[in-house]
N, C-alpha and C positions, 0 to 999 in steps of 0.2 A: 570371446564370444564368437561362435561360428555364424556364417551367413544366414542360416535358417532361423536364428533366434531374433525376435523382435527387439528393437531398441526402445520401444514405447514401454513406459512404466505405468503402473496404476497404483493408487493408494488403497487403503483398506476398504474404502467404499466403492472402489473400482471406477473413480471418475477422473483421476489425474492422468493425462496422456503423455507427460514428459516434456511438454513445451513450457517455457517460462521466460518472462521479460522483467528486467530491472526497471523500476519506475523511479526516475530521478527528479529532484526539484533543486534548482540552483546548484547543479553538479554534485549533489549528495544523494545517496540512495535513500529513498523514502520507504521502499519495500519491493516485493517481488510479486508479480501477477502470474499465477500458475493456471494453465489451461485446464478447465474442467468441462464436463458435459454442459453445454448451454452457455458458456462464457468463461470467466476467469475468477479465481479466488485470490484475494489480496493477503499477503503476509507482511506485516510491518517489520522494517529493518531499523526504524528510528522510533524512539518513544513518543515523539510528537504525533505519530500516526497510529498508535495503538487502538484508537477508537475505530479504525477501519479494519483492524486485524481480523481475518476470517470472513470478511464480507465478500459476497459474490456480486460480480458485475457482468453486464452483457458483453463488454469488450475491454481491451486494454485501455483504449481511449477514455472510456467512462470511468475506469479505475483511476487513471491519471487526472481526470477532471475532479474527482472526489478528493484526491490528494491536494490539488491546488486550492479547492474550496476550503478544506480544513486548515491549510496553512494560512489562508487569509483570516480565518476566524480566531486563530490562536496568537497571542502576543509573543514576540520573540524576546530573548533575554534583554536586549538593549531597549526594548519598548516598555518594559515593566513599569518604570516610573511614569511614563506618559499615560498608561492605561489604568494603573492601580493606585495612584497617589491622590485619591480624591478625598482624603480625610479633611474634616472641617477645620478651619483656622480658629485659633483661640485668641 
């Protein structure tokens, strides 16, 4: 690439500017926030966060807050018995 070419990329809609941030939770990638016109768009890297995939947020901080909220709402594998074993006793 020569110096006259821009390093900024755009997507098909012309809104991605080439900046991206990995959003981590407990040292694991939850997803990537891509800068778009007016904020960021979230792309999930972990199935626990597919509900947020494609969502647009005003900032990386707001996307990270949404990841943290969703993580609190969903039981973790070790928590399944505590949350889902409410079957009646016989």
